[in-house]
C-alpha positions in Angstrom: 0.0 0.0 0.0 1.4 3.3 -1.1 1.4 6.2 1.5 2.6 9.7 1.2 2.4 11.5 4.6 2.9 15.2 4.7 3.8 17.2 7.8 5.1 20.6 8.8 2.2 22.9 7.7 0.8 25.6 10.0 0.3 29.2 10.5 3.1 31.6 9.9 3.5 35.4 9.6 4.5 37.0 6.4 8.2 36.8 5.9 8.5 33.7 8.0 9.6 30.1 7.1 8.2 26.6 7.2 9.6 23.3 6.2 7.3 20.6 4.8 8.2 17.0 4.8 6.6 14.1 2.9 7.5 10.5 4.0 6.8 7.9 1.4 6.2 4.2 1.8 5.2 1.3 -0.5 7.2 2.6 -3.5 10.7 2.3 -4.7 11.4 5.9 -3.8 14.5 6.4 -6.0 12.5 5.5 -9.1 10.0 8.3 -8.5 10.2 12.0 -9.2 8.8 13.9 -6.2 6.8 17.1 -6.3 5.0 19.6 -4.2 1.7 21.1 -5.5 -0.6 23.5 -3.8 -4.3 24.5 -4.1 -5.7 27.7 -2.8 -9.5 28.1 -2.3 -11.2 28.6 -5.6 -8.1 27.9 -7.6 -6.7 25.0 -9.5 -4.0 22.8 -8.1 -0.6 24.0 -9.3 3.0 22.7 -9.3 5.2 24.4 -6.8 8.4 22.4 -7.1 9.6 19.0 -8.3 12.8 17.0 -7.9 14.1 14.1 -9.9 16.4 11.3 -8.9 19.4 13.0 -10.4 18.7 16.0 -8.1 17.6 18.2 -10.9 14.8 20.5 -9.9 12.0 22.6 -11.3 10.2 25.5 -9.6 7.2 27.6 -10.3 8.2 31.2 -11.1 6.3 32.5 -8.1 8.5 30.6 -5.6 11.9 30.7 -7.3 14.5 32.0 -4.9 12.3 31.5 -1.9 11.5 27.8 -1.8 13.9 24.9 -2.0 13.0 21.2 -2.7 15.2 18.4 -1.6 15.1 14.7 -1.1 16.7 12.0 1.1 16.5 8.7 -0.7 17.8 6.9 2.4 14.8 8.2 4.4 12.3 8.0 1.5 11.4 11.6 2.3 11.1 14.8 0.3 11.2 18.3 1.8 10.1 21.8 0.9 11.9 24.6 2.6 9.8 27.7 2.3 11.3 31.1 3.2 10.1 34.7 2.8 6.5 33.4 2.9 3.8 35.7 1.5 0.0 35.7 2.1 -0.5 34.4 -1.5 1.4 31.2 -0.5 -1.6 30.3 1.6 -2.9 26.9 0.3 -3.2 23.2 1.0 0.2 21.7 -0.1 0.2 18.2 -1.5 3.0 15.8 -2.0 3.2 13.9 -5.3 5.1 10.9 -6.5 5.3 10.0 -10.2 7.2 7.1 -11.6 10.0 8.2 -13.9 9.1 5.7 -16.6 5.5 4.7 -16.1 4.2 8.2 -15.5 0.6 6.9 -14.9 1.9 5.5 -11.7 1.3 8.6 -9.6 0.3 9.1 -6.0 -0.8 12.0 -3.8 -0.6 12.7 -0.1 -3.6 13.9 1.9 -2.3 17.5 2.0 -1.2 19.9 4.7 -2.5 23.4 5.3 -0.1 26.4 5.1 -1.5 29.7 6.2 0.5 32.9 5.9 -1.2 35.7 7.8 -0.4 38.4 10.4 
């Protein structure tokens, strides 16, 4: 059974930082690209950042220079370090795993709420 369990969300003031974690089980972690998506109320889910096994990364323009995605294959965990948070970063953040060859093999976490507000 595949599980992606996110943690680290919460309430933070503008300019603050949070670190999200996503622990994966039930998959061969190193054969999956890992990503973070977010969905704000009334908006579509959007890609925030993704990381491939070769450590190459991709970021949404809105978070470049502020967010950093990383992965620890030994711990089957992906992280999202979020700095200089803005109110517009408020959303539910979802972890995603997508097989690097069979891209239809894709899984989602349950989501973690991030709220940026003073």
